[in-house]
N, C-alpha and C positions, 0 to 999 in steps of 0.2 A: 478789896473791896467787900461793902458789906451784903450786895447781893450779887450772885453770879450762876451762871450755866453750869451745871457741873457735867452735862454731858448726855449717852444715850441710854446708859444702864438702868432702864426701867425698873425689872425684877428687884434690883439691890435697893430700891428708893420705894417699893411698893407701899410698906406700912404708912410712909407719910405723905404716899400720894392717894391714899385711901383717906386720910384724914383732911387733907386738902377739898377732897371731892365732898364729902362730908358737911364739911363747912361752906362751900360755895354753893352745892345743890340739895339744901337741907330738905328738900320735897322729894328729893330720889328715893327709890325705893330698892335699887339695883346696887351691887357692890362695882368696884372697878374691875372692868374687864380690860385687860392687856392682852391681845392677838397675839398668836405665836410667831408671827413673822411682823410684828409691829416695830417701828421705831418711834423715836420721841428725843424729849430735850426734857429737863428738869430744873428748875429754878430753886436754888437755896441760898440761906445767908450764912455767914460764916461759922456759924456753929454747925452747919449741915443740916438744918430744919428745912423740909420741904417747903416752899411757897407756891409752886404752883408747877404746871407740868403741860405739856401737848404731845399727844399721841397720834401718830397716822399709819397707815397702812398702804403697801401698793396693792393697787386693783389691776386685774388681767382684763375683764371684761366690760367695766362700766365704762359707759360712754354719754357725751351730752352733744346735741346738735351734730351728730355722727362723728365726733372727736373723740380719742381715747381719754380720759379722766385717767392721770399716770398713779397719782397719789392722793388718799382721803384723809382728811382729817376728822378722826374718829372720837377725839375727846380732849378737851383742853378746859384747864381750871385755873383760877388764882385764889388764894385766900382772899376773902372779902375786904380787910385792910389793906392790901396791895391791889385792889382791883381800880385801875385806871391812875394809877401812880406808877413810880418807879418798876415796881416788880412785873407790874402784866405789860408796862410798856418794853422792858427789857427780854421779856419771855418772847413777845410777839416780834420785837425787832431781830431778834436773832434766828426766830423761825424763817422770817422773811428774806434771810441771808442765805438760808440753806434752800429755800424756793428756789430762789433767782440762781444758785449755783446749778440744782437739778434741773431745772427747766419743766417742762410740760405743763399740762393743764391739772390744777388740784380742784379738789372739790371738799366743801365742809359745812357744817351747820354752824351760823354763827349767831351770837346772841347781840338783840338791837343795842343795847345800853353800852356794851364792850366791845367786844371783838369786832362785829360788823361796824362800829363806828370806825375803829381803828384801820382796817381794811379799806373803808373808804376815803379815810385821810390819805392811804398809799397808793391809791388808784387814779387813773386817767380817765378813761373811757368806764364809765357804771351804768349797766343796763338795769333798768327795774328798781332803782335805789328809792323810787317813790314808795314802792310797796313797804319797805321799811321804816318810812316815815323820817330818812334823812335826807336833807336837799339835795340834787346832783352838785349845785355850785361848792359843795363841801369837799369835793374832790381834790385830792392832794399833791402828791410829789411823784404821779407819773411813775410807779414803779410795777404796778401790775394792772391789767384790765380784769374788770370784776363784773360778773352778772349775778344778779340776785334772782335764782329762778322762781321761788316762792316760799309761802311760808310752809314751815315744818313743823312747829309745834307752840304752843302758847302754854306758859309757864303759871304754877300758882301766884306768882307776885304779880301778875299782868305784863311781864316783861314777853318778848316774842322770840322766837328761834327760826331763821331764815336760812334754807338750803341756798347755797352761793357756788358758783364755780368760779377759778379764777386763773389766771395765768402771768407768769411775772415777763415784763418787759427788760429788754436788752439794755446797756447803757446807752448804745446810740439811740434806739428808740424814746428813752428817756429823756436825753437831751434834745431830740426832734420835737418830741410833744410839749415839751417846757418851752422851747420856743416858738414854736406855734402859738401854744397859749398866751404867750407874751406880747405876740403880735395882735391876735385876736383882742387884746384887753386894750392896747393901743390903739386899735382900729375902733374900738367901741368907746373910748375917751374922747378921740376926734370928733366921732359922730355925735356925742353927747354936747360937747363945746359949740358945733355947728346948729345943733337944734336949739342951744341956747341964746343964740345971736340971731336966729329968725325967731 
């Protein structure tokens, strides 16, 4: 394939990741930071050119609403010409597979125009999503419960970054929620037809 995930060897791809960070965040002044205990994924093309990455760390003492936040996504970037296209989607999809495999509650800072929209599409229950200007009905695949905690930062280009926490749903939970949503939609359609007749 032209675009692939090449695993979790972040240091091996540091130079390419730094280039991606400069392109994705031209307003940033800091160099790429990879914590000593970080894990992550790197997205490349067939020429081994880095197109994007995601970095996360395990948190020992982080909590949200009394529950431990197991992992925290500290950095995520995709080269601008691949954002919102196959590259960004593939990176986030592979990341979500890892999240579902490891479980627990995760935290992240997500940009409204890119990663937060993707996460909302993966979500079933979405709390405070109106803070981010994304309509609650845009919830999607019932893969995660997502809470938008609040605004974290406003970028120079006008985009906003929101602090979020989320937890993966099991396959059983996903199936149950999609079925409940289907029943809810059928019930709504029936009510609408009855309203039209009266």
